C-alpha positions as CSV (number, residue, x, y, z in Angstrom):
1,M,39.9,99.7,129.9
2,P,36.2,100.8,129.8
3,A,35.5,104.5,130.3
4,D,33.6,103.9,133.6
5,T,36.6,102.0,135.0
6,L,38.9,104.9,134.0
7,T,36.6,107.3,135.6
8,R,36.7,105.4,138.9
9,V,40.5,105.1,138.8
10,F,41.1,108.8,138.0
11,S,38.5,109.8,140.6
12,A,40.1,107.6,143.2
13,L,43.5,109.1,142.5
14,A,42.2,112.7,142.5
15,D,42.5,112.7,146.3
16,P,46.0,113.5,147.6
17,T,45.7,111.1,150.6
18,R,44.9,108.2,148.3
19,R,47.7,109.2,145.9
20,D,50.1,109.2,148.8
21,M,48.8,105.7,149.9
22,V,49.4,104.5,146.4
23,A,52.9,105.9,146.4
24,R,53.6,104.3,149.7
25,L,52.3,100.9,148.4
26,S,54.6,101.2,145.4
27,G,57.3,100.2,147.8
28,G,55.6,97.0,148.8
29,D,52.5,95.7,150.5
30,A,51.5,97.1,153.9
31,T,48.9,96.6,156.6
32,V,46.1,99.1,157.1
33,N,47.7,100.2,160.4
34,Q,51.1,100.7,158.6
35,L,49.3,102.8,155.9
36,A,47.4,104.8,158.6
37,E,50.6,105.8,160.6
38,P,51.4,109.1,159.0
39,Y,47.9,110.4,158.7
40,R,46.0,112.5,161.3
41,M,42.7,110.7,160.7
42,S,40.8,107.9,162.2
43,L,41.3,104.3,161.2
44,Q,37.8,104.4,159.9
45,A,38.7,107.3,157.5
46,V,41.7,105.3,156.3
47,Y,39.4,102.3,155.6
48,K,37.1,104.7,153.6
49,H,40.0,105.8,151.4
50,L,41.1,102.2,150.9
51,K,37.5,101.2,150.0
52,V,37.5,103.9,147.2
53,L,40.9,102.5,146.0
54,E,39.6,99.0,146.1
55,D,36.4,99.8,144.2
56,A,38.5,101.4,141.5
57,G,40.7,98.3,141.3
58,V,43.8,100.2,142.4
59,V,44.4,98.1,145.5
60,S,43.3,94.8,146.9
61,R,43.1,93.2,150.3
62,P,42.9,89.4,150.2
63,P,40.3,87.8,152.4
64,G,41.5,86.3,155.6
65,P,42.3,87.1,159.2
66,Q,43.6,90.5,160.3
67,P,46.0,92.0,159.7
68,R,45.4,91.8,156.0
69,M,48.0,93.2,153.6
70,V,47.0,95.9,151.2
71,R,48.4,95.3,147.7
72,L,48.8,97.7,144.8
73,E,47.2,96.3,141.6
74,T,49.8,97.4,139.0
75,E,47.7,96.2,136.0
76,V,45.4,99.2,136.5
77,F,48.4,101.5,135.9
78,D,49.4,99.6,132.8
79,E,45.9,100.1,131.4
80,M,45.9,103.8,132.4
81,D,49.3,104.1,130.7
82,A,48.0,102.6,127.5
83,W,45.1,104.9,127.5
84,I,47.3,108.0,128.1
85,E,49.9,106.8,125.6
86,Q,47.4,106.8,122.7
87,Y,46.8,110.5,123.3
88,R,50.5,111.3,123.8
89,R,51.3,109.7,120.5
90,R,48.6,111.7,118.7
91,A,49.9,114.9,120.3
92,E,53.5,114.1,119.2
93,E,52.3,113.4,115.7
94,R,50.7,116.8,115.6
95,Y,53.8,118.5,117.0
96,S,56.0,116.7,114.4
97,R,53.7,117.9,111.6
98,L,53.9,121.5,113.0
99,D,57.8,121.2,113.3
100,A,57.9,120.1,109.6
101,L,55.7,122.9,108.5
102,L,57.7,125.5,110.5
103,A,61.0,124.1,109.0
104,E,59.5,124.3,105.5
105,T,58.3,127.9,106.1
106,K,61.7,128.9,107.4
107,T,63.4,127.3,104.4
108,A,61.0,129.1,102.0
109,Q,61.7,132.5,103.7
110,T,65.4,131.9,103.6
111,D,65.2,131.1,99.9
112,E,63.1,134.2,99.2
113,S,65.6,136.4,101.1
114,E,68.6,134.9,99.1
115,D,66.7,135.5,95.8
116,S,66.0,139.1,96.9
117,N,69.7,139.7,97.7
118,D,70.9,138.2,94.4
119,R,68.6,140.6,92.5
120,E,70.0,143.6,94.4
121,D,73.6,142.7,93.4
């Protein structure tokens, strides 16, 4: 996923209302009126939120007569997941190296302590 696309997606999802809309759409397609129900905002404001989500590729509304269903575009989340996964793997590799180093250090300290005790006896 190109960086500018990721920027649009993360920007779109930065707003709590849009994240809530996405969460609601994860349960299935909905009309704009259905999406607007729980919000204390005008229908025009809901359309503005949907436009941001559409421009980012997070949702789509097929052309046709009203009411048009709003659909969640799950491929975008697969692409975001792949992008996040590469950094998660890198972080896990660093933590694994740190764990190995700490275990090695602990073993070395234990060996030194045992050697010191043997000399005292």
